[in-house]
C-alpha positions in Angstrom: 39.5 13.1 -4.7 36.3 11.5 -5.7 36.5 8.6 -8.1 34.3 8.9 -11.2 32.7 5.7 -12.4 32.6 5.2 -16.1 29.2 4.6 -17.6 28.8 1.7 -19.8 28.3 2.7 -23.4 24.6 2.9 -24.4 23.8 0.3 -27.1 21.0 1.3 -29.4 19.1 -1.3 -31.4 18.7 -0.7 -35.1 15.5 1.1 -35.9 13.9 -1.9 -37.5 14.4 -4.0 -34.3 13.1 -1.4 -31.8 9.5 -2.1 -30.5 6.9 0.4 -31.5 6.2 3.1 -28.9 2.9 2.7 -27.1 0.9 5.9 -26.5 -1.9 5.6 -24.0 -4.4 8.5 -23.8 -6.5 8.7 -20.6 -9.4 10.2 -22.6 -9.7 6.9 -24.6 -11.4 5.1 -21.8 -10.8 2.7 -18.9 -10.0 -0.3 -21.1 -7.3 1.4 -23.2 -4.3 0.7 -20.9 -5.2 -3.0 -20.5 -5.8 -3.3 -24.3 -2.5 -1.6 -25.1 -0.5 -3.9 -22.8 -2.3 -6.9 -24.4 -1.5 -5.6 -27.9 2.2 -5.4 -27.0 2.3 -9.0 -25.7 2.3 -8.1 -22.0 -1.0 -9.7 -21.0 -2.9 -11.0 -19.2 -3.2 -7.8 -17.1 -4.2 -8.0 -13.4 -5.7 -5.0 -11.6 -5.2 -4.8 -7.8 -7.0 -2.7 -5.2 -8.1 -2.7 -1.6 -11.0 -1.7 0.6 -11.0 -0.7 4.2 -7.6 1.0 4.4 -9.0 4.0 6.3 -11.4 2.1 8.5 -10.7 1.8 12.2 -12.6 -1.5 12.6 -12.9 -4.7 10.6 -10.5 -6.3 8.1 -8.6 -4.9 5.2 -9.6 -6.6 2.0 -7.5 -6.8 -1.1 -8.5 -8.2 -4.5 -6.8 -8.9 -7.8 -8.7 -9.3 -11.0 -8.0 -10.3 -14.7 -10.7 -9.2 -17.1 -11.3 -10.6 -20.6 -9.7 -8.2 -23.1 -12.9 -7.8 -25.1 -15.4 -7.4 -22.3 -15.8 -3.6 -22.3 -19.4 -3.7 -23.5 -20.5 -6.4 -21.0 -19.0 -4.3 -18.1 -20.0 -0.9 -19.4 -20.1 1.7 -16.7 -17.6 -0.1 -14.4 -15.7 2.3 -12.3 -14.3 3.0 -8.8 -16.5 1.1 -6.4 -16.8 4.2 -4.2 -18.6 6.0 -7.1 -21.2 3.2 -7.5 -24.3 2.7 -5.5 -24.5 -0.3 -3.2 -27.0 -1.9 -5.6 -24.8 -1.3 -8.6 -21.7 -2.7 -6.8 -23.6 -5.9 -6.1 -24.6 -6.2 -9.8 -21.0 -5.6 -11.0 -19.7 -8.0 -8.3 -21.8 -10.8 -9.7 -21.0 -9.9 -13.2 -17.2 -9.7 -12.6 -17.2 -13.0 -10.8 -19.0 -14.6 -13.7 -17.1 -13.1 -16.6 -13.5 -12.4 -15.2 -10.7 -14.6 -16.5 -9.3 -14.8 -13.0 -9.7 -13.2 -9.6 -8.5 -13.6 -6.0 -9.6 -11.9 -2.7 -7.5 -11.7 0.4 -9.0 -10.8 3.8 -6.5 -9.4 6.3 -7.9 -9.4 9.9 -7.6 -6.4 12.2 -4.9 -8.1 14.3 -2.6 -8.4 11.3 -3.3 -4.8 10.3 -2.3 -3.7 13.9 0.8 -5.9 13.9 2.1 -5.0 10.4 0.7 -1.5 10.0 -1.9 -0.5 7.5 0.5 0.3 4.6 2.6 -2.8 5.0 -0.4 -5.1 5.4 -1.9 -3.5 2.3 1.2 -4.1 0.2 1.6 -7.7 1.5 -2.1 -8.3 0.8 -1.6 -7.1 -2.8 1.2 -9.5 -3.3 -0.8 -12.4 -1.8 -3.8 -11.5 -4.0 -1.7 -11.6 -7.2 0.0 -14.8 -6.1 -3.5 -16.3 -5.5 -4.5 -16.0 -9.2 -4.7 -19.3 -11.0 -2.3 -18.2 -13.6 0.5 -15.6 -13.2 -0.4 -12.4 -15.0 1.9 -10.8 -17.5 1.5 -7.3 -16.0 0.1 -5.8 -12.8 -1.7 -2.5 -12.4 -2.0 -1.0 -8.9 -4.0 2.0 -7.8 -2.0 5.1 -6.9 1.3 3.9 -5.5 4.0 1.5 -6.8 4.3 -2.0 -5.3 7.2 -4.3 -5.8 7.5 -8.1 -5.3 4.8 -9.4 -7.7 7.4 -11.3 -9.7 5.9 -9.5 -12.8 6.2 -6.0 -14.3 3.9 -3.6 -12.5 2.7 0.0 -13.0 1.2 2.4 -10.5 -1.8 4.2 -12.1 -3.0 7.5 -10.5 -6.7 7.1 -9.8 -6.4 3.6 -11.2 -9.8 2.5 -10.1 -11.3 5.1 -12.5 -8.7 4.8 -15.3 -8.1 1.0 -15.6 -11.1 -1.3 -15.8 -9.3 -4.3 -14.2 -8.4 -2.1 -11.2 -12.0 -0.9 -10.9 -13.1 -4.6 -11.0 -10.7 -5.4 -8.2 -12.0 -2.4 -6.2 -15.6 -3.8 -6.6 -14.6 -7.3 -5.5 -12.8 -5.9 -2.4 -15.5 -3.4 -1.5 -18.4 -5.8 -1.7 -16.6 -8.6 0.1 -15.7 -6.2 2.9 -19.1 -4.6 3.2 -20.7 -8.1 3.5 -18.2 -8.9 6.3 -19.0 -5.7 8.1 -22.7 -6.5 7.9 -22.0 -9.8 9.5 -19.9 -8.2 12.2 -22.8 -5.8 12.9 -24.9 -8.8 14.0 -22.1 -9.9 16.4 -21.4 -6.4 17.7 -24.7 -4.5 17.3 -23.7 -1.5 19.5 -21.4 0.1 16.9 -23.5 0.4 13.7 -21.0 -1.5 11.5 -23.7 -2.2 8.9 -24.2 1.5 8.4 -20.6 3.0 8.4 -18.7 -0.2 7.6 -16.1 0.5 10.3 -15.1 4.0 9.1 -14.7 6.9 11.5 -18.1 8.6 11.4 -19.6 10.7 14.3 -22.0 7.7 15.0 -19.0 5.4 15.2 -17.0 7.7 17.4 -19.9 8.1 19.8 -20.3 4.3 20.1 -16.6 4.0 20.7 -16.8 6.7 23.4 -19.7 5.0 25.1 -18.8 1.3 24.8 -15.1 1.3 24.2 -13.5 -0.7 21.3 -14.6 -4.2 20.4 -12.4 -7.2 19.4 -12.6 -6.2 15.7 -11.4 -2.7 16.1 -7.9 -1.7 15.0 -5.9 -0.7 18.1 -3.3 1.0 16.0 -5.7 3.8 15.3 -5.4 6.8 17.7 -9.2 7.1 18.2 -9.5 3.4 19.1 -6.5 3.7 21.5 -8.1 6.7 23.1 -11.4 4.9 23.6 -9.6 1.9 25.1 -8.0 4.2 27.7 -11.3 5.8 28.4 -10.1 9.1 27.0 -12.0 11.5 24.7 -12.2 10.0 21.2 -10.6 12.4 18.7 -13.1 13.9 16.3 -12.6 13.1 12.6 -10.7 15.9 10.9 -12.6 18.1 8.5 -10.4 17.0 5.6 -11.7 13.5 5.9 -8.5 11.9 7.1 -8.0 9.8 10.2 -4.7 9.7 12.1 -3.1 6.2 12.3 -0.4 5.0 14.7 2.1 3.1 12.7 3.3 0.2 14.7 6.5 -0.3 16.7 8.6 2.4 14.9 7.0 5.5 16.4 6.1 6.9 13.0 2.6 8.2 12.4 0.7 8.6 9.1 -2.7 9.7 8.0 -4.9 7.6 5.8 -7.7 8.8 3.5 -11.1 7.3 4.0 
């Protein structure tokens, strides 16, 4: 006969001692969530995001950023780095670095991505980025999926790089840093066109892989890179814009959005 556990009695605070309920409306703008957390004594707020998760070459770059609470006007128009032009990203990158209260960028090389797996490397990079901030944040916002281990309260925000300004700032820092790295790698490995596609799985990149095989900066945990290394036909990029990834050592596979 199953044993039922008794639940501890729920203790309610008197109404006058309960904190006021915070209501955050998405339509109020990308600074609202950060401002609400600050107003309730939970700041400073760090946003965390990555660039290069779906690339099959080059590093994974993760950034954490803490913006000044009243900087909405100075950073007007800041949004997901993928929605900005390259020129706009560079402008925001310089502005964020100049005006942010704090920021940290972590570069995870392809070998570590292969050894850990994309998802695990990404989460570990987020933890390292937050730990790299000069002062521990009061709260952490992540883009899309929950992450534990920050040592601080954290919240996963759907489409966080479009909804929360600090996450958008982190996405810009990560994206610009990675794009610059890929341009540098293009000079070292000119046959692949890294400066153009930044290591993502485009037809041009697939053709170069098929012709020359993978380089030392490719991720051998990706099925198209593995196929090229074996001299097999490189799988074409699926129409839905997703590339299959081999997740390391446990036999499980996943797909990663570009």
